[in-house]
TORLUMRO-409596 format. One record per residue: x, z, y of N, C-alpha, C in turn. Coordinates in steps of 0.001 Angstrom, whole numbers, plus 500000, padded with zeros to 6 digits. Last residue first. Layout:
N
XZYXZYXZY ...
***
This chain:
384
155608594625604848156632593735604289158021594155604763 152919596697603895154037596429604807155052595547604095 149942595272602591151121596116602421152176595737603445 147672593682602406147613594861603240148795595799603095 147402591517600825148227591330602019148300592588602872 145947591158598490147055592097598481147968591969599680 143717589673598543144959588949598282146188589854598280 141831591581599205141737590893597910143035590199597535 142644592266601787142715593264600718142653592604599345 142169589841603122143521590422603109143663591427601972 139414589585602779140312588627602149141735589164602089 138542591731604363138239591695602934139188590759602207 139340590878606879140009592024606275139750592091604779 137549588729607202138998588479607212139760589640606581 135119590113607189135401589141606139136901588843606049 135153591699609535135241592325608212135631591335607125 134819591014612177136116590754611557136251591253610139 132086591712612776132616590359613012133907590060612266 130591593626610077131002593428611461131828592143611559 128036592706607762129435592983608074129635592865609575 125265593638605557125882593065606739127328593455606887 124300594130602963123364594019604080123985593380605310 124541593760599487125206593588600773124183593351601875 121833595509597850123136594885597869123717594784599269 119462596887597550119402595557598165120753594849598242 120047599321596268118862598557595882118924597107596355 122300600311597480122299600166596029121159599285595562 123341598507600369122456599492599756122472599262598258 125980598218602837125220597774601674124181598825601320 128366597049605207127254597950604887126411597364603755 131611597129606339130709596431605425129628597425605031 133556597024609371132682597709608418131877596721607591 136717597597611077135579596771610689134782597493609607 139107598102613500138201598783612575136990597889612330 142479597839614439141234597107614201140395597880613184 143863600282616701143861599539615448142534598807615345 143709600929619383144851601425618611144978600744617255 141497600317620884142589599359620866143787599773620039 139708602428620326140338602300621655141558601384621654 138196603319618202139588602949617944140375602766619229 135736603675619440136431604837618884137907604530618660 135174601014620108135301602013621173136051603244620665 134953599865617600136033599431618492136259600433619611 132648601184616732133908601372616008135096600970616878 130781600203618574131092601638618556132397601916617814 130798597468617940131133597916619296131525599385619307 129934597485615286131274597015615607131722597459616981 127294598345615687128227599177614932129663598785615252 126222596145617008126345597415617725127314598359617020 126420594287614872127052594027616166127256595317616938 124863595490612912126296595358612687127046595042613981 122282595328614087122862596632613749124381596522613615 121968592533614220121956593340615444122617594698615217 122009591899611512122997591296612418123100592103613699 119785593304610616121107593712610154122203593125611040 117777591837611961117944593270612218119328593729611790 118023589213610932118266589484612355118475590957612669 117613589810608036118829589184608564119036589452610057 115025591021607833116237591708607390117471591124608068 112574589894608432113393590376609543114706591026609119 110300589173606941111374588205607145112351588590608235 108515591121606357108284590396607612109377589372607906 109440592200604019108072591708604042107748590898605281 111916593142604829111836591968603963110453591349604005 111167595436606218111742594308606959111687593024606137 110322597033604072109374596661605130109877595443605904 112755597284602684111596596675602031110574596203603065 114168598697604603114576597325604302113469596585603563 112825601139604423112763600365605671113144598910605415 113552601954601878112134601723602163111967600898603436 116298602275602304115822601246601379114351600928601611 116314604467604043116737603155604546116282602041603610 113310606488603675114680606113603353115013604758603970 110680607008604571111546608131604189113001607768603978 108972605786607523109579605538606209110579606634605855 107954605932610021107368606846609045108000606708607665 109198603950611430109401605333611882108880606350610882 108108601728610097109526602044609950109780603500610335 105508601822611050105745602038609618107206602375609348 105978601279613777105336602540613376105615602842611909 106999598701613534107864599764614056107292601129613688 104689597396612664105845597500611775106786598596612243 103091597678614967102651598250613695103796598399612713 104503596253616840104409597709617015103948598377615734 106576593793615190105340594245615821105345595759615972 109934592777615925108958593415615047107726593850615834 112020591592617370110677591042617476109642591649616560 114445592784617458114375591516616737112967590931616708 113832595154618710114683594205619426114599592808618794 112538596395616608111783596047617809112521594995618626 114772596725614938113643595905614496112806595466615687 116281598459616440116799597113616227115714596174615691 114588600735616358114969600135617633115458598705617449 114456601255613608113229600934614346113560600236615660 117117601863613042116520600675612442115229600275613147 117434604222614601118308603063614787117634601795614258 115445605914613532115381605509614935116238604274615207 116343606250610908115042605630611164114976605105612592 118865607519611343118732606265610595117451605523610945 119736609816612515119069608843613373118842607523612671 120694612680612230119982611855611261119110610876612039 123546614725612684122647613693613207121970612979612055 124429617144611507124900616721612825123942615726613454 123334617397609045123223618560609939123650618214611354 123989615037607812122612615179608296122432616395609190 127080613588608812126364614630608070124980614829608681 128649611741610140127362611296609619126611612341608811 130243611486612947130134612500611900128737612333611327 129756609465614705130987609373613928131163610525612938 127336607534616145127535608787615403128753608630614504 126572605253617453127752605953617943128029607263617247 124607603926616238124186604750617372125356605547617938 125874602810614134125345601883615133124766602612616342 126271604932612469127403604538613318126944603557614398 124059605063610892124143606008612013125257605616612995 124543603345608828123666602867609905123701603802611114 126042604722606924126727603887607900125833603442609053 124326606235605220125341606868606057125717605989607245 122565604396604171122084605733604474123048606540605314 124098602151603543123308602145604777122822603537605161 127397602868602394125960602758602132125190602888603441 130439601159603360129524602286603337128081601928603040 133704600683603940132657600195603031131666601335602861 135863599838606542134933600855606043133883600183605164 139177599234607144137945598599606695137072599659606018 141514599253609630140756600138608753139452599425608428 144877598255610494143424598086610443142819599110609497 147456599219610715147067598090611534145568597878611579 148396602665610984147762601574610255147414600445611221 149635604903612269150150603559612461149572602463611600 148769607467612514149888607249611591150393605810611625 146704607153614412147843608015614700149035607713613798 144790605571613177145494605072614362146771605854614613 144007607326611165144552606022610794145319605404611958 142967609410612704144188609639611927144832608312611535 140699608171613827141725608783614682143044608941613936 139264607447611534139745606415612463140882606966613320 138713610003610504139518609064609720140080607958610613 137086611073612485138376611711612222139292610777611433 134885609316612164135627609386613425137004609986613240 134010609933609558134543608615609860135373608626611142 133239612139607793134133612256608947134815610935609276 131817612526605502131039612282606723131914612065607955 134226611062603409133024611892603479132227611533604730 136287609298603047136293610070604298135087610981604445 138469608360600572137088608756600820137062609690602026 140631605614600526140473607012600910138995607279601161 141997603409598088140924603738599016140889605238599274 143605602417596141144216602660597455143160602970598517 141966601974594075143010602976593860143688603321595186 140334599879594566139915601174595107140909602286594813 140697596765595375141491597750594647141208599135595231 137629594846595260138738595489595954139441596506595058 135313593356594708136566593051594025137784593666594671 132775593803595568133690593164596515135049592853595912 131406594981593441130787593860594145131755593110595059 133059596987592289132205596147591450131721594886592154 134547598175594448135185597715593215134334596679592493 132669598704596435133902597992596771134564597417595530 130822600225595022130424598917595529131662598076595846 132354602536594544131850601755593419131456600344593862 132842603406597185133960603067596301133499602181595148 130240603916598061131062602899598703132214602459597835 129514605985596299128728604750596360129555603616596962 131377608015596851131482607269595600130662605984595603 131938607771600457131828608469599178131859607523597998 132773606385602772132276607751602891132237608490601559 135904604660602473134473604738602164134016606176602357 138553602460603461137900603763603537136433603632603143 141755601216603582140442600966603008139751602320602851 144193600169605957143509601232605213142127600777604762 147077598376605879145656598243606191144873599215605319 149603598953604929149434598757606369147980598698606803 151351600938602658150086600249602926149865600159604432 153544602455601986153747601074602357152497600274602622 153264605118601630153530604346600414153700602861600701 152510606080604071153900606283603681154265605479602434 149790605574603945150625604796604865152094604905604474 149028607482602028148784606065601798149670605203602684 149715609852603340150384609510602082150228608023601793 147925609734605483149365609764605740150148609357604494 145460609808604127145812608640604931147311608586605213 145607612348602957145524611162602111145909609901602871 145631613956605293146778613952604388146775612700603507 143083613458606302144270613121607089145504613024606209 141532614528604240141425613103604565142663612646605336 142277617241604456142551616510603223142505615000603453 141320617865606981142757617974606708143147617191605462 138607617530606498139279616656607454140788616689607229 138205619624604650137962618236604270138677617262605204 138809621902606155139604621587604976139429620129604565 136837621787608166138265621791608518139121621367607339 134473621892606565134773620757607441136260620678607772 133930622551603289134576623126604467135033621976605357 132228622201600993132212621281602132132745621978603385 132978622403597487132844622989598828132990621975599946 130906620921595117132277621002595629132218621407597091 128861621835592576128928621775594031130390621923594441 127971620064589656128913620965590307128871620744591816 126376618113588675126112619475588220126958620525588902 126486615570589585127594616002588730127351617382588129 124135615318590997124543614213590139125656614615589177 121460617174592164122798617252591585123083616075590685 118405619140592687119348618041592892120608618203592050 115278619749593472116224620128592417117162618939592257 114188620553596764114464619556595731115420620158594708 111797623073597841113118622456597752113146621335596709 108440622738599247109564623428598635110829622611598637 106372621336600456106048622522599676107217623226599042 107304617875600288106541618967600877106372620126599901 109106615305601326109089616257600209108479617542600749 109550613581603392108327613429602626108310614242601359 111637613980605046111806612944604033110529612694603242 110777616157606528110906614861607193111015613720606198 110913618211604607109618617817605195109674616450605862 113808618185603990112784617800603027111451617411603668 115918619003605490115263617772605926114134617361604988 115606622635605785116204621405605280115463620201605867 114220624854606374115545624748606984116285623505606509 111994624797604842111792624569606270113118624410607004 112861625597602372112699624164602605112501623840604078 112708628381602357114006627745602568113874626261602906 109978628831601778110533629205603081111834628465603360 109830627750599193108838627386600210109394627666601601 111849628931597611111980627562598084111006627154599167 111639631314596379112119631340597769112135629947598403 110829630451593777109903631161594661110341631201596120 111112627771592174112079628469593033111244629234594066 110593626451588857110102627015590119111233627744590841 109745624194586341110812624740587177110199625269588471 108469624091583150108086624178584562109204624879585337 108340622143580368109248622982581151108809622937582611 106831621884577258106647621670578691107556622652579423 107281620271574104107567621372575022107286620933576457 106087619544570739106400619227572125106651620466572961 107702620278567535106584620032568437107046619689569842 109731621057565893109497619624566026108351619285566963 112338623324565420111033623118566057110853621631566328 114781624171564430113850623512563535112472623293564112 116621625095566177115708626095565603114641625467564722 117935622850566996118737623896566350117861624965565702 115871621460568256116407620969566985117184622054566249 115589623003570597114479622891569647114980622443568277 118089622548571813117716623904571411116601623865570370 117858619838572350118920620305571451118621621706570944 115751619923574179115543619277572886116627619674571884 117009621240576306115869621879575638115626621241574274 119026619369577001119366620748576628118245621412575850 117618617025577618118624617020576552118926618426576061 115974617970579756115387617435578517116400617489577377 117912618736581689116948619705581150116402619229579812 119270616320582193119996617494581705119050618485581043 117159614763583205117818614376581952118588615554581360 116612616184585551115576616025584529116202615693583179 119075615893586947118631617211586465117542617119585399 118835613002587282119901613586586465119565615016586045 116468612664588908116602612069587577117657612746586709 115154615650590589115772614330590495116119613937589060 112223616874591421113296617193590477113933615862590131 109821617178593022111107616675593528112250617222592683 107019616149591065107877617218591577109225616634591965 105041613297592120105868614042591175106612615173591862 103817611978594203103020612887593394103814613722592424 105743609038594045104814609865594816103951610693593861 108668609229591864107486608591592445106599609581593193 112016610210592859110850610341591995109637609684592656 113790609505594875114244609433593491113081609479592507 111823607560597286112701608651596885113027608539595395 109956605623597834111345605342598168112322606435597795 106911607048599197107647606149598299109082605985598773 106098610481599687106386609155600213107157608343599189 105847612946598546104650612397599179104866611006599753 106888615074595987107157613818596684105854613244597237 107134618570596406106440617443595776106640616199596635 109500621253595752108765620304596569108099619218595747 109130624388594432109728623072594171108874622037594902 107600626625594933108860626467595647109638625210595343 106064626760591763106180627331593098107576627091593691 106910623928589741106038625033590095106277625491591525 107010620740588164107468621656589202106434622720589514 107899619619584838107010619703585997107550620750586971 108684617619582066109195618448583156108182618447584291 108260617525578554107743617137579870108229618139580915 109436616247575601109646617324576575109208616825577944 107650615374572549108666615243573589108737616444574502 104034615249572044105444615167571613106385615058572807 101573617707572761102114616385573051103585616339572644 101069620325572389100650619428571306101183618015571517 103679622611573302102661621623573652102312620790572425 105030625742574442104793624745573405103646623830573820 106899626280577470105784626553576562105641625419575559 109037627792579758108932626822578670107775627231577772 109990628090583058109035628570582050108854627461581019 112691628885585032112146627883584114111213628588583141 113822629521588383113103629897587170112757628668586339 116392630592590382115729629384589888115135629722588522 117026632602593155116675632558591745115932631266591430 119773632119595445118350632132595116118165632094593601 122501631910596076121957633217595711120490633231595337 122190629174598217123117630109597582122435631450597320 120709627286599541120150627824598296121053628851597623 122167626387601675121002627202601975120426627848600720 125682626527601479124455625965600923123288626915601176 128616626070602182127563626715602985126189626153602641 130686626664599340129906625692600106128814626418600896 132058628249597644132420628335599067131691627299599922 129361628703595409130795628794595654131074628964597132 126692628861594943127156627683595678128652627702595915 124794629829592414126114630138592958126640628876593620 121550631026591748122392629918592231123700630460592814 120651632741588826120894632814590263121903631743590685 117940632077586568119361632235586844119552632171588353 115214633218584497115775632723585752117285632891585746 112572632444582142113846633057582502114318632492583840 109804632716580010110274632383581352111564633146581636 107787631340577421108845632258577850109365631770579185 104799631106575396105671630705576504106723631772576775 103078632087573490103400630656573463104210630191574667 103072634922573794103026634318572468103489632863572475 105502635592576368104206635811575739104217635034574430 108124636990578392107646636151577299106246636564576884 110713636964580905109401637387580429108994636467579291 113606637924582793112997637217581660111663637831581268 115633638266584972114178638293585135113449637516584044 118507636223584166117833637301584877116319637178584717 121556635427582612120101635262582610119464636471583273 124587634071583923123799635205583439122312634899583551 126329631102582860125562631870583846124798632998583171 128912628856582673128330630004581997127630630879583032 129483625456582486129087626533583389128407627632582584 131973623121581859131007624036581260130757625201582214 132397619918583213132716621338583347131611622164582702 131710617303583395132578617680582284132979619139582300 129847616561585183131231616554585657132223616910584558 127451617076583896127952615697583900129388615583584394 127981620273582173127561619460583313128079618028583191 126687622307579807127740621302579980127282620325581055 125990625700580124125501624338580354126707623426580524 125294628742578455126278627780578936125616626413579080 123876631963579233123833630649578589124892629754579216 123306635456578483123908634375579272123805633076578493 121772637085576866122189637596578180122784636527579086 118791635946575279120250635883575349120681636330576746 116147637347573571116671637027574898118194637036574854 114468635929570802115463636865571304115976636396572663 112906633980569682112323635311569833113287636352570333 113504631360569423114238632296568564113688633709568638 111736630122571213111848629601569852112570630541568899 111839631606573659110574631212573052110730630900571568 114569631937574130113699633112574093112402632793573357 115380629252574247115940630150573227115029631375573039 113927628475576503113662627837575213114189628695574060 115122630074578479113704630258578167113351629634576824 117740629072578466117507630484578145116055630717577737 117242626413579252117854626697577947117589628140577530 116167626804581800115342626188580753115920626463579365 118361627875583124117154628695582984116257628144581879 120063625625582983120445626893582351119236627784582122 118583623770584488118921623498583094119268624777582348 118510625004586978117250624727586285117502624476584800 121288625004587568120533626261587456119253626058586653 121762622259587723122427623043586683121709624373586472 120180621703589975119906621058588695120540621787587530 121424623116591967120102623589591540119710622940590221 124953623243590987123785622703591668122497623378591216 127617625610591484126840624695590659125506624393591329 130843625634593172129618626275592689128896625320591754 134358626229593730133193625381593507131993626226593089 136430627640596187135731627821594921134506626920594852 139473626444597520138042626638597687137351626679596329 142363627004599111141822627020597754140347627396597848 143880624880601576143058626031601203142571625868599766 145130622611602393145961623800602230145179625041601852 143067620731602326143619621160603597144457622418603511 141987621905599283141683620985600377142256621547601656 141606622269595847142484622493596994142172621453598051 139036623881593967139693622676594454140601623081595608 138094625711591008138581625622592382139088624210592690 135997627814589243136517626450589298136876626185590756 134439630038588181135847630103588559136474628716588421 131327631025589154132049629902588585133491629945589087 130314634396588478130774633358589395131473632240588636 127454636224587613128679635619587113129066634450588024 126213638961589429126104637528589143127459636984588707 
***
């Protein structure tokens, strides 16, 4: 198997990147389209990922008939502990009388059974960006060979039925297999020790540059919301991934006066239960937290039941909106979140949080968050 030779440095370690199931599906689809339309099997194909990195992969297990071709590529997760590492991802491409390119899921690709996910109920769990990558790649191949008809691309992961049992897919309402995922096309390694070391280093460098009040987000959603909706200078923001507790500890250790966390509800709501490592492998109590606070705010047992069965935080907020309970539930959640953040900080620094969702916008703030927001907007967070 050809390996991706793309590396990142984290915590003093050199870690090899991999590529997503979405990139695998795109590569397999390109190989199958070439096989079908040109009549020749190519030994390897290249995919240009949204991250701007070109991935070259070997083609395996190819078959063809008169009106279809099927190829596979093997997933390379790099140094990331990914359950899909080494699995074969297949794409079968066939001609169609219908114009355009249609994507569907085959064996081992999950099917969406609940509302609120990236794809509608009934569709294959192939997310939007991989779908776009596949369509663009296959249509470019068709144009290069002068083919103007329609194409159908079926993605399958035969090992996915078994592997999905080791993921949260069944709980999320994705049944029968894995999801085809990836926003950048590249898997960046998730070594916990290395990531925490990198976060600690960034915080130390930020403090050494004269910044007294730290601005932190779990990931890109928080950073984008902070810039676009809150008007904050994200050039001085540290991304803490799932390791909020470690970030608080380090911020206190190096001497920051405060830490303001900007986070998506899918991550941050867990903090209201005292969870300071928000990775789903550690804890996934989002539904339970929101159900408990909804009950506390007076939700009916029927609404609590629906909340417990909801697949995402956005779906839960939709339910709360229908009953006029968003404001009291979010106020309760943020109060408890503030208590847990203060407990973790143990008086060493002030920690506040802003929680939002991409669909619903700003959801809530802890008691002192607004004051910290103003300090950051006015540029008062620097040592004098």
